[in-house]
C-alpha positions as CSV (number, residue, x, y, z in Angstrom):
1,M,-131.4,9.9,1.4
2,A,-129.5,12.9,2.6
3,K,-126.4,11.0,3.8
4,G,-126.1,9.1,0.5
5,K,-126.1,12.7,-1.4
6,K,-123.6,14.0,0.8
7,G,-121.4,10.7,0.0
8,K,-121.7,11.5,-3.8
9,R,-120.7,15.1,-3.5
10,R,-117.7,13.9,-1.4
11,A,-116.7,11.6,-4.3
12,A,-117.2,14.6,-6.8
13,L,-115.2,16.7,-4.7
14,T,-112.5,14.3,-4.7
15,E,-112.7,13.8,-8.5
16,S,-112.3,17.6,-8.9
17,E,-109.5,17.4,-6.6
18,L,-107.7,14.6,-8.5
19,H,-108.3,16.7,-11.6
20,E,-106.7,19.8,-10.0
21,Q,-103.8,17.3,-8.9
22,R,-103.3,15.9,-12.3
23,R,-103.3,19.7,-13.7
24,Y,-100.7,21.1,-11.5
25,G,-98.8,17.6,-11.4
26,F,-99.3,17.0,-7.8
27,F,-99.4,13.0,-7.6
28,W,-98.5,11.4,-4.3
29,Y,-95.5,9.8,-6.0
30,D,-94.1,13.1,-7.3
31,W,-91.7,13.6,-4.4
32,I,-90.2,10.3,-4.8
33,W,-89.3,10.9,-8.5
34,R,-87.8,14.4,-7.4
35,V,-85.6,12.7,-4.9
36,L,-84.5,10.0,-7.3
37,R,-84.0,12.0,-10.4
38,P,-80.7,13.5,-9.5
39,L,-79.4,10.6,-7.8
40,L,-80.1,8.6,-11.0
41,V,-78.2,11.1,-13.1
42,L,-75.5,11.4,-10.7
43,A,-74.9,7.4,-10.9
44,T,-75.2,7.5,-14.8
45,S,-72.6,10.4,-14.7
46,F,-70.5,8.4,-12.6
47,V,-70.9,5.1,-14.5
48,I,-70.0,7.1,-17.6
49,V,-66.7,8.9,-16.2
50,C,-65.6,5.6,-14.9
51,G,-65.8,4.0,-18.0
52,L,-64.0,6.9,-19.7
53,V,-61.5,6.6,-17.1
54,Y,-61.2,2.6,-17.5
55,S,-60.9,3.1,-21.3
56,G,-58.1,5.8,-20.6
57,Y,-56.3,3.6,-18.2
58,R,-56.5,0.5,-20.6
59,A,-55.4,2.7,-23.5
60,L,-52.4,4.3,-21.2
61,E,-51.5,0.4,-20.0
62,G,-51.6,-0.7,-23.6
63,M,-49.4,2.0,-24.6
64,F,-46.9,2.5,-21.5
65,L,-47.4,-0.3,-19.0
66,A,-48.3,-3.6,-21.0
67,P,-45.7,-6.2,-21.4
68,V,-43.5,-5.5,-24.1
69,D,-43.7,-9.0,-25.8
70,A,-46.6,-10.8,-23.9
71,Q,-45.5,-13.9,-26.0
72,S,-41.7,-13.9,-25.0
73,A,-40.4,-16.6,-22.8
74,E,-36.8,-15.4,-23.1
75,T,-35.1,-14.5,-19.6
76,V,-33.4,-11.1,-19.2
77,D,-30.7,-10.8,-16.4
78,F,-31.0,-7.4,-14.9
79,Q,-29.1,-6.0,-11.9
80,V,-29.9,-3.4,-9.5
81,K,-26.6,-2.2,-7.7
82,S,-26.5,-0.6,-4.4
83,G,-27.4,3.1,-4.1
84,T,-29.0,3.2,-7.6
85,S,-31.5,5.6,-8.1
86,L,-35.0,5.0,-9.2
87,S,-34.6,7.1,-12.4
88,T,-31.6,5.0,-13.3
89,V,-33.5,1.6,-12.4
90,A,-36.0,2.8,-14.7
91,R,-33.9,4.0,-17.4
92,E,-31.9,0.7,-17.6
93,L,-35.1,-1.2,-17.8
94,E,-36.1,0.6,-20.7
95,E,-32.7,0.1,-22.2
96,A,-33.0,-3.3,-21.5
97,D,-36.4,-3.7,-23.3
98,L,-38.1,-4.6,-20.4
99,I,-40.6,-1.8,-19.9
100,R,-42.2,0.6,-22.7
101,N,-41.7,3.9,-21.0
102,H,-38.9,4.8,-18.5
103,S,-40.9,8.0,-17.3
104,V,-44.1,6.6,-16.9
105,F,-42.6,3.6,-14.6
106,K,-41.0,6.2,-12.6
107,Y,-44.2,8.3,-11.8
108,M,-46.0,5.2,-11.5
109,A,-43.5,3.8,-8.6
110,D,-43.4,7.0,-6.9
111,F,-47.4,7.5,-7.1
112,M,-47.6,4.1,-5.4
113,G,-45.0,4.7,-2.8
114,M,-42.6,2.1,-4.0
115,G,-40.1,3.9,-5.5
116,Q,-38.0,4.1,-2.2
117,R,-38.7,0.3,-1.4
118,I,-36.9,-1.2,-4.8
119,Q,-33.9,-3.4,-3.4
120,S,-30.5,-3.9,-5.2
121,G,-29.7,-7.6,-6.3
122,R,-29.8,-9.5,-9.5
123,Y,-33.1,-10.4,-11.1
124,R,-34.5,-12.5,-14.2
125,F,-37.1,-10.8,-15.9
126,T,-39.1,-11.6,-19.0
127,R,-40.4,-9.3,-21.8
128,A,-44.0,-11.1,-21.0
129,M,-44.2,-9.1,-17.7
130,S,-45.9,-5.9,-17.3
131,S,-44.3,-2.8,-15.5
132,M,-46.4,-3.8,-12.5
133,D,-44.8,-7.1,-12.5
134,I,-41.6,-6.0,-12.6
135,L,-41.9,-3.3,-9.8
136,R,-43.4,-5.6,-7.5
137,E,-40.5,-8.1,-7.9
138,L,-37.9,-5.2,-7.3
139,V,-39.7,-4.3,-4.3
140,A,-39.8,-7.9,-2.9
141,G,-36.2,-8.3,-3.7
142,D,-34.2,-11.1,-5.4
143,G,-34.1,-13.2,-2.2
144,R,-30.6,-13.4,-1.7
145,P,-29.2,-12.7,1.8
146,L,-27.8,-9.1,2.4
147,T,-24.2,-10.7,3.2
148,V,-22.6,-14.0,2.6
149,N,-19.4,-15.8,4.1
150,I,-16.5,-16.2,1.7
151,T,-13.3,-18.3,2.5
152,I,-10.0,-17.8,0.7
153,I,-7.8,-21.2,1.0
154,P,-4.1,-21.1,1.8
155,G,-2.1,-21.6,-1.5
156,W,-4.8,-20.3,-3.9
157,T,-3.4,-17.9,-6.4
158,V,-5.1,-14.5,-7.0
159,E,-6.8,-16.3,-10.2
160,D,-8.0,-19.0,-7.9
161,V,-9.6,-16.2,-6.0
162,A,-11.2,-14.6,-8.9
163,A,-12.5,-17.7,-10.2
164,Y,-14.1,-18.4,-6.8
165,L,-15.6,-15.0,-6.5
166,K,-17.2,-15.1,-9.8
167,E,-18.7,-18.6,-9.3
168,N,-20.2,-17.3,-6.1
169,E,-21.7,-14.3,-8.1
170,L,-19.7,-11.7,-6.0
171,I,-18.0,-10.3,-9.0
172,E,-19.2,-9.9,-12.5
173,S,-15.8,-10.2,-14.3
174,E,-12.6,-12.1,-13.3
175,E,-10.7,-9.9,-15.3
176,A,-11.8,-6.8,-13.7
177,F,-10.7,-8.0,-10.5
178,L,-7.3,-9.6,-11.9
179,S,-6.6,-6.2,-13.6
180,L,-6.6,-4.6,-10.0
181,C,-4.3,-7.2,-8.8
182,R,-2.1,-6.9,-11.7
183,T,-1.3,-3.6,-11.3
184,G,-1.8,-2.8,-7.6
185,E,-1.6,0.8,-8.4
186,E,-4.9,1.5,-6.3
187,Y,-3.4,0.1,-3.1
188,K,-0.4,1.9,-2.5
189,G,-1.8,3.1,0.6
190,Y,-0.8,0.0,2.3
191,Y,2.7,0.2,3.4
192,F,3.7,-3.2,2.1
193,I,2.2,-2.8,-1.5
194,G,3.9,0.6,-1.8
195,E,7.1,-0.9,-0.8
196,E,6.9,-3.6,-3.1
197,L,5.8,-1.5,-6.1
198,S,8.9,0.8,-5.6
199,G,11.2,-1.9,-4.8
200,E,13.9,-3.6,-7.1
201,R,11.9,-6.9,-7.2
202,A,8.6,-5.0,-8.8
203,G,9.7,-5.8,-12.3
204,G,8.4,-8.8,-13.9
205,R,5.8,-9.8,-11.3
206,K,2.7,-11.6,-12.9
207,Y,0.3,-9.9,-10.2
208,A,1.5,-7.1,-7.7
209,L,-1.1,-8.2,-5.2
210,E,-0.2,-12.0,-5.3
211,G,0.9,-13.1,-2.0
212,Y,-1.3,-10.5,0.2
213,L,-5.0,-11.6,0.0
214,S,-4.7,-13.0,3.2
215,P,-6.4,-16.6,3.6
216,N,-9.4,-16.4,6.0
217,T,-13.1,-16.5,6.3
218,Y,-14.9,-13.2,5.6
219,E,-18.3,-11.8,5.7
220,V,-18.8,-9.6,2.8
221,Y,-22.1,-7.7,1.1
222,T,-23.5,-9.6,-1.7
223,E,-23.6,-6.3,-3.5
224,T,-20.1,-5.8,-3.2
225,T,-17.2,-4.7,-5.5
226,P,-13.8,-6.2,-6.4
227,D,-12.1,-2.8,-4.9
228,A,-13.9,-3.7,-1.5
229,I,-13.1,-7.1,-1.2
230,L,-9.5,-6.8,-2.1
231,R,-9.2,-3.9,0.4
232,R,-10.8,-6.2,3.1
233,L,-8.2,-9.0,2.4
234,L,-5.0,-6.6,2.2
235,S,-6.3,-5.1,5.6
236,Q,-6.5,-8.3,7.0
237,T,-2.7,-9.0,5.9
238,E,-1.7,-5.9,7.5
239,A,-3.5,-6.8,10.8
240,A,-2.1,-10.3,10.8
241,Y,1.6,-9.2,10.0
242,L,2.9,-8.3,13.6
243,S,5.3,-5.9,14.6
244,S,7.5,-8.8,15.8
245,Y,7.4,-10.6,12.6
246,D,8.9,-7.2,11.0
247,E,11.6,-7.2,13.6
248,R,12.4,-10.7,12.9
249,A,12.4,-10.1,9.2
250,K,15.1,-7.4,9.7
251,E,17.1,-9.9,11.9
252,L,17.1,-12.1,8.8
253,G,17.9,-9.3,6.4
254,M,14.6,-9.8,4.7
255,T,12.0,-7.2,3.6
256,M,8.2,-8.2,4.3
257,D,7.8,-8.9,0.4
258,E,10.8,-11.5,0.6
259,V,9.2,-13.2,3.5
260,F,5.9,-13.4,1.9
261,T,7.5,-14.7,-1.3
262,L,9.2,-17.5,0.8
263,A,6.2,-18.2,2.4
264,S,4.2,-18.9,-0.7
265,M,6.9,-21.3,-2.0
266,I,6.7,-23.1,1.5
267,E,2.7,-23.1,1.2
268,R,2.8,-24.8,-2.1
269,E,5.7,-27.2,-1.3
270,A,4.6,-28.8,2.0
271,K,2.0,-29.8,4.4
272,R,1.7,-27.8,7.5
273,A,3.7,-30.2,9.4
274,D,6.7,-29.7,7.3
275,F,6.6,-26.0,6.8
276,A,9.6,-25.2,9.0
277,K,11.9,-28.1,7.4
278,V,11.2,-26.8,4.1
279,S,12.0,-23.3,5.3
280,A,15.3,-24.6,6.6
281,V,16.2,-26.1,3.2
282,F,15.4,-22.9,1.4
283,H,17.2,-20.7,4.1
284,N,20.4,-23.1,3.8
285,R,20.2,-22.6,0.0
286,L,20.0,-19.0,0.2
287,D,23.1,-18.9,2.6
288,K,25.1,-21.0,0.1
289,D,24.2,-18.9,-2.9
290,M,22.6,-21.9,-4.2
291,T,19.6,-21.9,-6.7
292,L,16.4,-22.8,-4.8
293,D,15.2,-25.3,-7.5
294,S,11.5,-24.9,-6.7
295,D,9.1,-26.7,-8.7
296,V,6.4,-24.6,-7.8
297,T,7.8,-21.5,-9.0
298,V,8.2,-23.0,-12.2
299,K,4.5,-24.3,-12.2
300,Y,3.5,-20.6,-11.3
301,A,5.3,-19.1,-14.5
302,T,4.0,-21.7,-16.9
303,G,0.5,-22.8,-15.5
304,S,1.6,-26.4,-15.5
305,E,-0.2,-28.9,-13.2
306,K,2.1,-31.8,-13.8
307,M,3.9,-33.4,-10.7
308,Y,7.1,-34.1,-12.6
309,L,8.8,-31.7,-14.4
310,N,11.3,-32.6,-17.1
311,D,14.2,-30.6,-18.5
312,E,12.2,-28.9,-20.9
313,D,9.8,-27.8,-18.3
314,L,12.6,-26.4,-16.0
315,S,14.3,-24.6,-18.9
316,V,11.5,-21.9,-19.2
317,D,13.0,-18.2,-19.3
318,S,11.2,-16.6,-16.3
319,P,11.9,-14.3,-13.5
320,Y,10.1,-17.0,-11.4
321,N,12.1,-19.9,-12.5
322,T,14.1,-20.6,-9.5
323,Y,16.3,-23.4,-11.2
324,R,17.9,-21.1,-13.8
325,R,17.9,-17.9,-11.4
326,K,19.5,-17.4,-8.0
327,G,17.6,-16.0,-5.0
328,L,13.9,-15.7,-4.6
329,P,11.7,-15.6,-7.4
330,A,9.9,-12.3,-8.9
331,G,7.1,-12.5,-6.1
332,P,5.1,-14.7,-4.3
333,V,3.4,-17.7,-6.1
334,C,0.3,-17.8,-4.1
335,N,-1.7,-16.6,-0.8
336,P,0.2,-18.1,1.9
337,S,-1.2,-19.1,5.4
338,M,0.0,-17.1,8.4
339,D,1.7,-20.5,9.5
340,A,3.8,-20.5,6.2
341,V,4.8,-16.8,6.9
342,I,6.0,-17.9,10.5
343,A,7.7,-21.0,9.1
344,A,9.6,-18.5,6.6
345,L,10.7,-16.4,9.5
346,Y,11.5,-19.4,12.1
347,P,12.7,-22.3,10.0
348,D,13.8,-25.7,11.7
349,E,16.6,-24.7,13.8
350,Q,17.8,-28.8,13.8
351,F,17.5,-28.9,10.0
352,V,19.4,-25.4,9.6
353,A,22.1,-26.9,12.0
354,Q,22.2,-29.9,10.0
355,Q,22.5,-28.2,6.6
356,Y,19.6,-30.0,4.8
357,L,19.6,-28.8,1.3
358,Y,17.1,-30.9,-0.7
359,F,13.8,-32.4,-0.4
360,C,11.2,-34.3,-2.9
361,S,7.8,-35.8,-2.8
362,T,7.5,-39.5,-1.7
363,D,3.8,-39.8,-2.5
364,P,1.8,-37.4,-4.2
365,N,-1.4,-38.2,-2.7
366,S,-0.2,-38.2,0.9
367,G,2.1,-34.9,0.5
368,E,5.0,-36.4,2.5
369,L,8.4,-35.4,2.0
370,H,11.8,-36.8,1.9
371,F,14.6,-34.6,2.9
372,S,18.3,-34.9,2.3
373,R,21.5,-33.1,3.2
374,T,23.6,-34.4,0.0
375,L,23.0,-34.2,-4.0
376,E,23.8,-37.7,-3.8
377,E,21.3,-38.7,-1.5
378,H,18.8,-36.4,-3.2
379,T,19.2,-38.1,-6.7
380,A,18.8,-41.5,-5.2
381,A,15.6,-40.3,-3.5
382,A,14.3,-38.6,-6.6
383,A,15.1,-41.9,-8.9
384,M,13.2,-43.8,-6.3
385,Y,10.1,-41.9,-6.1
386,R,10.1,-40.6,-9.7
387,P,7.9,-43.5,-11.1
388,L,5.1,-42.5,-8.4
389,W,5.1,-38.9,-9.7
390,E,4.8,-40.2,-13.5
391,E,2.1,-42.4,-12.5
392,Y,0.5,-39.7,-10.5
393,D,0.4,-37.3,-13.9
394,R,-0.6,-40.1,-16.1
395,S,-3.8,-40.7,-14.0
396,R,-4.8,-37.2,-14.3
397,G,-4.1,-37.3,-18.1
398,L,-1.0,-35.1,-18.0
399,L,1.5,-37.4,-19.5
């Protein structure tokens, strides 16, 4: 009996203690709530802040970083020139209507550490691209190599060179390149250009730099400029024209410009095997004070591509027309190889001694030439081969 009563008292005391716990809030799980409550408050606050930040970002993205026109498929060409600052790139992107705000674009690129990694090149963007998409492409680059090889072919004119460079996307405008070649004022530092521009033969030239863009293969930067290319070619001419060539020119009573003018005619008139023979014909005619009667000078003046030139073609009034004017034309008619330059300086001695004065084409396709010493021989040869010249022009739709 005593043991049972003691158990009831303990139960009563336990109930009393429970009442006290309820009165003062001392449940056994209260300590868990006291730990979890601030964590839950912190987590809730974090979620709210993140939501606000995300909402703000989405709003800013829509205002400043989103595509200008998400539905546009039109491509826009964009170029980043070497050395262009991030600020300039951002401003030009906005001017091209490719991004919404250039300042935000700049700050974004700087913040992400990508501002200094933008690569020069030519890009194609669309207005459906976001600012981030555009930035990634600018950092990745346009995929073009840093340098490329270019080959200037002997016999090309400056206009041919300009067209070639434009086709290979090394210059933006042929006219900008040709304008520099036309005046030559920027290149007076090259002694031969300075002498040419101040000489008696300066007037009437089509291009001051014609003849001096040395044919060769060059490695150039893809982001080069017309000026840089021209200086590279002119420097090669300066290096290739040896002092011994200059001494030989003086022996012949010729200037460097006259040598290159004669070499350009030789280049266009003959194959390499006949360079020295053609040179001998021209030297013989110059010595006899005869007109040079070179078709290539007339073609340079008129732009004609015909093989056979008639009397009307040959009557054009031009300082390049060697049928109407004695001596050399106003300037080179192409950019000759050094082989042609050497031929101009060293004509075939046998042909000089035998006084060859004429030549004409035997077959336009092969480039073979027939040489004559007298007008009668030349007239007979021309009559024989003229039908081939006319047929050649007819086949190309020039007659």
